[in-house]
N, C-alpha and C positions, 0 to 999 in steps of 0.2 A: 939259811934264810931263803935261798933259791928253792929248796925242797918244800918249805912251808908255803911259798908263793904258788908253786906248781900244784901242791896239794889243795890249796884254797881254790885255785882256778878249776881243777878237776871236780871238786865238790860243787862249785857253782854251776859248771856245765852239766853235771849229773842232775842237779836239782832243776835247772831250767829245762833240760832235755826230758826229764820225767814229767814235768808239768805239760810240756808240749805233746809228748807221747800220749799221756792220759787224755788230753783234750782231743787229739786226733782219733783215739780209739773209742771215743764217745759212741755209744750205740744209738743210732737214729732209727726211730720206729714210726714217725709220722703222728704219734699220739702224745707228743710233749704238751705240757700245759703252758699255753701262751696267753691265757686270758688275763686281762687287766681291767681295773675298774675305770669308769668314766673320770672320776676325780683324779686318779693317778695319771691317766692318759692326758688330761688337760694340763696337769702340772708338768709333765714331761715336754709337751709341745711348748708351753710357756717358757720352760727352762731354755729350750733351743732358741726361741725367738729373742729371749733376753741376752743370750750370749752365743750367737751363731759362730761356728768355727768349722774348719775342715775336719771331718770325722777322722778319728784315729783307727777306725776299723775299715777293712776292705769290703766286707759284706756281712751277711748274717743268715743263719738257717732258721726257717720256720717249718714245723711239721705240717703235713697235709691236713691234719685234723682241725687246725685253727681255720684254715680256708674253708673246709667242709662246714664247720660250725657257723662261720660268718655267712657263707653263701646259702646255707640251709634256712636262714631266717625268712619269714614271710615277707615278700616284696623286695628281697635283695637281688640285685642284678649284677653286682660287681663289688670290687673292693678298692678303697682309696687308702693311700698311706700318707702319713704325716711325718716329717722329720721331727725328731724329739731328742731330748737329752735327759738321762736319769739324774737323780740328785747328786750322784758321785761324779758327774761329768761325762759318763759313758754315752756315746752316740747310740741312738736306737731309732726304730720306726714304730709308729702306732698304726695298727690296721683297723679299719672300720668298714662295715657294709654300706653300700650305696643303693638307693632305690631308683626307680625309673625316671624320677624327676631330677636326679642328680644330687639329692639330699643325703647327708650322712645319717645312718641309723644309730645315733649316739645312745639311744635307750636300749640297744641290743648288745650283742657280744662284741667286745673289742679285744684286739690282740696286741701283744708287745713282747713278752718274755722270750726273745730270740737268743740263739747261740751265736755270739759275735766271732768274727774271724779278723784277727787272731783273738783267742787261742784256738777256737774250734774251726780250723781250716782244713780243706781237703788237701790231697797231694797236689803237687805242681800241675798247673794246667794254664791255658792261655789267659784265663780270667784272673788267675791267682798267682801272679809273678812276684 
């Protein structure tokens, strides 16, 4: 029985470790697809407002391309983020361009599809303990 228990634990650790390793070995290019529709972004923000909670993630990765796309829009001077929650309860952020009046460019490019940490975490550092 002890052998079966140890074997099960080893299998579990291998599976969990493999998932974590594959997440950490994710190739980051800066060209990931983070675009989300306005309807989906609104739904995510409403999900968060309906059931706010402490996020289960430490942070998230966005590739440079989504910032370039948002900032490259006519009249865009910055980016605003909104706390949001996907339908499965996962915490996320919605990114939207902002014009010089401080208005959101909701008819433009919106970003969301980030890589959350965990499981897509960097190696240990002062921000990721």
